[in-house]
C-alpha positions in Angstrom: 10.9 -25.4 9.9 8.7 -22.9 8.4 7.5 -23.1 4.2 8.3 -20.4 1.7 5.9 -20.4 -1.1 8.2 -19.0 -3.3 5.2 -18.3 -5.9 4.0 -15.8 -3.3 7.9 -14.8 -2.8 8.3 -14.2 -6.5 5.1 -12.0 -6.6 6.0 -10.1 -3.9 9.3 -9.1 -5.4 7.3 -8.0 -8.4 5.2 -5.9 -6.7 7.5 -4.1 -5.2 9.1 -3.4 -8.1 5.6 -2.3 -9.2 5.7 0.0 -6.5 9.1 1.5 -6.7 9.0 2.4 -10.9 5.4 3.0 -11.2 6.7 5.5 -8.2 8.2 7.8 -10.6 4.6 9.1 -11.2 4.9 10.6 -8.2 3.1 14.2 -7.5 3.5 16.8 -4.5 1.2 17.2 -2.1 1.4 19.7 1.1 5.6 18.0 1.4 4.5 14.8 1.1 4.9 12.4 -2.4 1.6 11.2 -3.4 2.4 7.9 -5.4 -1.0 6.0 -6.6 1.0 2.8 -7.5 2.0 2.7 -4.4 -1.5 1.9 -3.2 -3.1 -0.2 -5.8 0.1 -2.2 -4.7 -1.1 -2.7 -1.5 -4.8 -3.8 -2.1 -3.4 -6.3 -5.6 -1.4 -7.8 -2.2 -4.1 -7.4 0.9 -6.3 -9.9 -1.6 -3.4 -11.9 -3.4 -1.1 -12.4 -0.5 -1.9 -11.6 2.0 -1.6 -9.1 5.1 2.0 -9.6 6.7 3.1 -10.1 2.5 1.3 -6.6 2.0 3.3 -4.9 5.1 6.4 -6.7 3.6 6.1 -5.3 -0.3 5.1 -2.0 1.8 8.2 -2.1 3.4 10.8 -2.4 0.6 8.3 -0.7 -1.7 9.3 2.1 0.7 12.6 1.4 1.5 13.9 1.5 -2.4 11.8 4.1 -3.0 13.8 5.7 0.0 17.1 4.6 -1.0 16.8 5.9 -5.2 15.6 9.3 -3.7 12.3 8.5 -5.5 10.0 8.9 -1.6 10.6 10.5 1.7 10.3 8.5 5.3 6.9 9.8 5.1 6.2 6.9 3.0 7.0 4.3 5.6 3.7 4.9 8.1 0.9 5.7 5.1 2.0 2.5 2.8 2.7 -0.1 5.8 -0.6 1.1 7.6 -2.5 1.1 4.6 -1.4 -2.5 3.8 -2.0 -3.8 6.7 -5.0 -2.4 7.5 -6.7 -3.6 3.5 -5.2 -6.8 3.9 -6.9 -7.5 7.4 -10.2 -6.5 6.3 -10.0 -8.3 3.2 -9.0 -11.9 5.1 -11.4 -11.2 7.8 -14.3 -10.7 5.2 -13.3 -11.6 2.3 -14.9 -8.6 0.1 -13.5 -6.5 -2.5 -14.6 -3.3 -0.8 -13.6 -4.0 2.1 -9.9 -4.3 1.2 -10.9 -0.9 -0.5 -11.8 0.3 2.5 -8.8 -0.5 4.9 -6.6 0.9 2.5 -8.1 4.2 2.7 -8.6 4.1 6.7 -5.5 2.7 7.2 -2.8 5.5 4.6 -5.1 8.7 4.8 -6.3 8.1 8.8 -3.5 6.0 10.7 -0.6 6.5 8.3 -1.4 10.2 7.9 -1.1 10.7 11.3 1.8 8.2 12.4 3.4 10.6 9.6 3.3 13.3 11.7 5.8 12.1 14.8 7.9 10.9 11.3 7.9 14.3 9.6 8.4 16.5 13.0 10.9 14.5 15.1 12.9 12.8 12.4 12.4 15.1 8.9 12.2 18.1 12.0 9.0 19.8 10.3 8.2 22.2 13.1 4.7 22.9 10.9 3.7 19.2 11.0 0.4 19.0 13.1 -1.4 15.8 13.9 -3.7 15.9 10.5 -1.4 17.4 7.9 -0.9 14.3 6.0 -4.3 13.7 6.1 -5.8 14.8 3.4 -2.6 14.8 0.6 -2.5 10.2 1.8 -5.9 10.7 1.2 -5.4 12.1 -2.3 -3.1 10.0 -2.9 -4.5 6.4 -1.8 -7.8 7.8 -3.6 -6.4 7.2 -6.8 -4.5 4.2 -6.5 -7.7 2.5 -4.8 -9.5 3.5 -8.1 -7.2 1.8 -10.0 -7.1 -1.3 -8.0 -11.0 -1.4 -7.9 -10.8 -1.0 -12.5 -8.5 -3.5 -11.7 -9.3 -6.6 -9.5 -13.5 -6.2 -10.4 -13.5 -8.0 -13.4 -10.6 -10.2 -12.1 -13.1 -11.5 -9.4 -16.3 -11.3 -11.8 -15.1 -13.1 -14.4 -13.6 -15.9 -11.0 -10.3 -15.1 -12.6 -9.2 -13.1 -8.7 -10.0 -16.8 -7.1 -8.7 -18.9 -9.7 -5.0 -16.6 -9.2 -5.1 -16.8 -5.5 -5.5 -20.2 -5.4 -2.1 -20.7 -7.4 -0.4 -19.4 -5.3 -1.2 -21.6 -2.3 -0.7 -24.6 -3.9 
């Protein structure tokens, strides 16, 4: 039977709620709603919870945002690809810059390109092209990643980040 870590589940729920609430601070860029708080949460999930929890939080936040009319279907590929790559790179390299780089590349490049079929086939956007959403996603994830660095670097420097991660594992 699989063991459930209730601390991680509680933190994941709080991160999803913060991402949804943070989407109230979004701005439109070329047909997508840029929500930098989601990308901040992606990096925090990558560092504190891991890649699989990060994907779950990104999916949950995107789903709720769409239900509430606060986001578009483009939230799914952008947020989930960023969360996955950020989490995987941090998991394997254990260094914050890799989490930041994973979020930027995963969201802007991979998520931006995967948004094309969602926009054209599902949303009926005939003007969408393969790289249409790369720049808007880069703007959004750039802001969120800078916020994540502002939060995580001091936590790392003071040792609080390791303490937090250790408390989630126990």
